[in-house]
N, C-alpha and C positions, 0 to 999 in steps of 0.2 A: 070770675069766681074767686072768692078769698078763700084761702087755704087754713084750715084750723090750727093753731099754734098751742100746743099743751103746756100748762103750767109747769113750772119747774118744780117736781115733787122731791121731797127729801127721802120719802119712803120707795124703796127699790121695786117693790112689789106694784105700787101704783105705776111707776114709770112703765114697768112690764106691760100693764094693762093697756096703757096708752099706746105702746108700741103695737100690741095686737089689734087695737081698733084702727091704728094707721095701716097696718098690714092687710085688714079685712075691707080697705077702701074708705076708711075715716068716717067722721060722723054724718057727712052729707049722704051717706049709703043709708037709707031707712032701717035696713036689715042687718045691720052691723053686728048687733047682740046675738042675734040667731046664727049668724056666720060664725062668731068666734065660739059659740057653744058647740057648733057642728064641725069645727077646724079639723081638716084632714091631715094635719102634718104633725103627727105623734114623734117624728124624728127631731123637730125643733127644740133647741135647748129652752125655750121659754113656754113649752105646751103646758106643762103642770102648773104654771103660774099665771094661765091666760085668764083667770076670773079675778085677778086683783089680790089674791090671798097665797100664803105659803103653805102649801100642802105638808111640808115637813115641820112646821112650827105649830103643831095643835097641842092643846092642854088636854092632857088625860085626867078625866074626872074619875075620883074612886068613891068608894060607897063610904069609908071611913074618912072624916074630916079632922 
């Protein structure tokens, strides 16, 4: 069995996403996307970033432009 080796990402949120995939059994596990969305470790420091996006870096759209 060949182990998946992730690409070297420059974006930290993408690297965190790869860590979550590895934590849930890797890409060989067919249900890894479901496992990540149902992750039961809210105490994990990476929990908020598990979807590959920074939840604290959201653009606020206003009515006035």
